[in-house]
C-alpha positions, 0 to 999 in steps of 0.5 A: 153873887154874894152867896157864891162868894160866901160859898167860895170862902168856905172852900178856904176854911173847910173843903169838906164843908164846901163839898157838902154845901155844893152837893146840897145845892146841886141835888136840890135843883136837880130834884126840883126839876125831876123828882115827883112831889108826894101825894098828901091829903092834909088835915087841920091841926086840930084833927091831926092832934086828935089822931095823934092823941088817940094813938099815944093814949094822951091828949097832947092839946092840953099843954097849949093852955099852960104858962110855959107855952105862952111864955116861950111864945112871947120870948121867941116872938120878941127875939124874932123882931130883933132879928128881923133887921140884923140876922144873917139868915132869911126868915123862911129858914125858920120852922113854922109855929105849927111845927114848934107848937107840935114839938112843945105839946108832944115833948110835954106829952111823951116826956122824952129822955132823948129828942133828936132834931136835924136843922136849927137855924135861929132855933124857933122849934128848938126853943119850944122843945127845950122849954117843954123839956125844962118844964118836964124836969128831964130829957136832952135835945140833940140838934144837928145843924149846918147853918145857912150861909151868912155873915157870922152864921155860926154865932146865930145858930140857936140864937132864940134859945134862952140861956137858961135852957141851954144846959139840956141842949147839945149842938152837933155842927155838920150835915145829917148825912155825916153825923146822924148815923154815928150820933144815933149809934152813940145815943141808942133809942130815942123818943122823938125825932124832928126833921127840918134840915135839907128837904131833898128826897135823898136826905129825908129818906136817909134820915127817916131810914136811920131815925125810925128804927131808933125810935122807941115803940110809941115814939114820934117822928115829925117832918117839916116840908114833906110836900116836895117828895115821897119820902114821908109818904113811903115812911107812912106805909111801913107796917109799924106806923100806928098813925100818920097825918099831914098838916098844912102849916100856918105861916108857910106854904108847906106841909108837916108830917107826923108819924107815930110808931106802934107800941 
């Protein structure tokens, strides 16, 4: 009942957002009932990192030993403990540490000028990516997010991101359906794309269809929660995919997909 009242409250503030949220709820429930799940064979994190490292000709695991990786892990953990009793969003909305660690290592490896992600919530993945960009000394992270319903929800988007990293972060509020195409047209070529927004087949397929052509050769697409449909499976079958792997996440009953674009 509380969520229903919050949704009705959105109608008074922004009818377009009310429609977007309502359609997302309906689509998610409909797909859960009728859409076939993807057929994936997950590998271990270590095996996936080796496959990706070979594809991009650089060992992405070496960055797990550096001080910046340890430091951002400690900051995120402390922030999550503070949020456990006061945050408006359920913890499951956050990206798993498997996703965050991979984003850190690939950001350090690829040294991207532009990273684009959909879905932020408290900013676990964003914080790791921004720490890697700051360590690189270059690059911007653009994030598209329509936060989950919750009291003062907008105030908590990216809450875990340390203040000193926000200078290279650009937050775009809204759905990827509305914002992703125009943003990609503005940015041009990107180096790394991370999907962690609405995990319906339609939304994931649309995001991949927009982001994949915009990726530079040798760029990487990462998708959280691929198991619910065939969107990532279909992406992996494209002729310009150099390698794709699926990983079982550490603290969630979910699968994470990684695809590298041919050079």
